[in-house]
N, C-alpha and C positions, 0 to 999 in steps of 0.2 A: 764671716767676712765683714770687713769694716764698711760703713756707709760711705758712698761716694758723694762728695760735695762738688758742685760746680762753682768755681770761683773765676770771675773775669777780672783780669788786671788791666787797667787802663794805663797807657804810657804816661809816665810822670811828666811834670812841666819841664820844658827845655830852658835851662837857666840863661842861655845865650840869646834866644830868639823870643822868649815870652816874658812879659812883665809879671813878676812874682807878687802875690798878695798873701797875707797871713791866712793860714788854712782854716782858722776858726774865727776870723775877723768879721767885722760888720758887712763888708762888701761880699764876701763869700756867702754869708748867711742870707743876704738880700737876694743874691742870684739864685740860691736854692729855693727861697720862698717864691720868686717869680716863676721859675721853671717847673718845680714840683708841686707848688701850692702848699708846701709844708713849712711851718715855722719850727725849725729844728733847734734842739738844745746842743750845747757843747758836748754833752755825753753821747748824744746820738751821732754826732760827727766823729767822735773818737771811736765809736763802735763801727762806723762805716770804714774808718781807716784800718782797724784791726781785723774785723770779720767780714766787712762788706755790707753794702746796701742790699737788704733782702727784698727781692721782687715778690716773694711769697714765702710762706713758712717752709723751710727745708731747702730753699735756694731756688734759682741760682742767686749768687751773691756778686755784687760789683764793688770792687775796692775803690775807695775814694782816692784820687790821684794826688800825691804830695811828693815833695822832695825836701831833703834836709840841707840846710846851709848853715854851717857852724853848729850851734846848738838849737836853732829854731827851725820849725817846719813851715813850708810854704806850699801854695798851689798857684795856679794862674787862671785867668779867664778862659784861655783856650783849653786847658786841662779840664776845667769844669764843663765846658761845652762838649768835650769828648765823653765825659762822665754821663751827662744828660742824654747824649746821642746813644750811648751804649744802653742806657736804661730803656729808652724809647724803642730801640731796635730789638732788644731781647724780649720786651713785652709783646711786640707785634709778632716775633717769631714763635713765641710760646702760644699765641692765639692760633697760629696756623696749625699747630699740633694739638689743638683742643685742650691746652693746658697740661698735656702729658709730659712731665719733666723727663721721664726716662726716654721717650721717643725723641724729644728735642735734643737730649744729651747724646744719643746715638747718632743723630744726624750731624751734630757739631763735630763729633769724633771722626766721622767719615768725610765731612766737608773740608775741614781744615786740620792742620797738624796741632794736636793738643798735647800738653805736657802733663804727665802724671807726677805728682809730688806728694810727699807726706806733709800733713799739716795737723798738728795737735792729735796725733795718733789715728787720724782718719785719712783715707785716700782722697785726694783732691785733684780734680781736673781743672787746669788753668788755661785760659785763653787770653793771650796778650793782644790787645788791639793797638795797632800802630797809630802814631800821631799823623796829623794831616800834613 
């Protein structure tokens, strides 16, 4: 049986209501440093976009929210705030379950509708968090 990954997708930036900033630009990196206390490389940001920000080894993973406009990729301050909020909320939820990822995942499946999808030949549970 394939390993089940938990991937949380944050709603992408809204092009009409949010001011877009470059996803790997200086402002995005400064906000990440302020909120997470991590000085991140461009490679790490690219990994967060593709695989997600790993809260711990084996997941859950939170996908860095971006949108594509033309041939360039952007995020927004509001999308970054949703990203940081998701990280904080999932960390606190995991603490409630004593760090047991399986129990936390079962609770998420029961609590909200989750979507099962294939990702890189592994089963993946995705939870999409709505924008504010």
